[in-house]
C-alpha positions in Angstrom: 18.5 -1.8 -13.8 20.6 -4.8 -14.3 19.3 -8.3 -12.4 22.0 -8.0 -9.6 21.4 -4.5 -8.8 17.5 -5.3 -8.6 18.6 -8.3 -6.2 20.9 -6.2 -3.7 17.9 -3.0 -4.0 15.5 -5.9 -3.1 17.8 -7.5 -0.1 18.5 -4.3 1.3 14.6 -3.8 1.5 14.3 -7.1 3.5 17.3 -6.0 5.6 15.9 -2.6 6.6 12.5 -4.3 7.2 14.1 -6.9 9.4 16.2 -4.2 11.5 13.3 -2.3 12.4 11.8 -5.4 13.1 14.3 -6.4 15.4 14.3 -3.1 17.1 10.5 -3.1 17.5 10.9 -6.3 19.6 13.6 -5.3 21.6 11.9 -2.3 22.8 8.8 -4.7 23.6 10.5 -7.4 25.4 14.2 -6.6 26.5 17.4 -7.8 25.5 16.9 -10.8 27.7 14.2 -12.5 26.2 14.3 -14.9 23.2 11.7 -13.4 20.9 14.1 -10.2 20.1 17.0 -12.7 20.1 15.5 -14.8 17.3 14.6 -11.3 15.2 18.3 -10.1 15.7 19.7 -13.7 14.7 16.9 -13.1 11.4 18.4 -10.0 10.8 22.4 -11.4 11.0 21.2 -14.0 8.2 19.9 -11.3 6.0 22.7 -9.2 6.6 25.0 -11.7 5.3 22.8 -12.6 2.2 22.5 -8.7 1.5 26.5 -8.7 1.5 26.6 -11.8 -0.4 24.2 -10.4 -3.1 25.8 -7.2 -3.6 29.4 -8.2 -3.5 29.9 -5.0 -0.8 32.4 -5.4 1.9 30.1 -3.9 3.9 27.1 -1.7 4.3 26.4 1.9 5.3 23.0 2.5 5.9 21.4 6.2 5.8 18.5 8.1 5.6 18.6 11.1 3.7 16.4 13.7 2.8 13.6 11.3 3.2 15.1 8.5 1.3 16.9 5.3 2.6 20.2 5.0 1.0 22.6 1.8 1.3 25.9 2.6 0.3 24.9 5.5 -1.9 22.1 3.3 -3.3 18.8 4.6 -3.0 16.5 1.4 -1.8 13.3 3.4 -0.9 12.1 6.9 -1.9 10.2 7.3 1.6 11.0 7.1 5.2 7.8 5.9 6.0 8.7 2.9 4.0 10.9 1.7 7.1 8.8 3.5 9.8 10.2 1.6 12.9 13.9 2.1 11.8 13.4 5.4 10.8 12.0 6.2 14.5 14.8 4.5 16.1 17.5 6.5 14.0 15.9 9.9 15.0 15.5 8.9 18.4 18.9 7.9 19.0 20.1 10.9 16.6 21.6 8.7 14.6 22.1 9.6 10.8 24.0 6.4 9.6 25.1 3.1 10.4 27.4 0.7 9.2 27.5 -3.2 8.9 30.3 -5.8 8.0 30.7 -8.8 7.5 30.9 -11.3 10.3 28.6 -8.9 12.6 27.6 -11.1 15.3 24.1 -11.1 16.9 25.0 -9.9 20.1 26.4 -6.6 18.4 22.8 -6.2 16.8 21.5 -6.4 20.3 23.9 -3.8 21.9 
């Protein structure tokens, strides 16, 4: 795997973990609390970094056949790698989520 591809996969993994953590904190504290708001800000920053590293204009995150995909690239072979995010997607019957450059913090908390 080329260096840019490896950096992209690594950045996507950090983003998935950050999104899962943000969801967990929103469920624990609610949307008006500063702890999940801070986590959403960090997730938004990680999204920007991932878009920069990858060169992609948007990210499409999906859990398919037990594997995490970002823009069709396998970033984890196991759903359990990012279980918090997987549980949230399953709970709300979401099969994929798209994020574009310019995503705002309030959009992550909606």
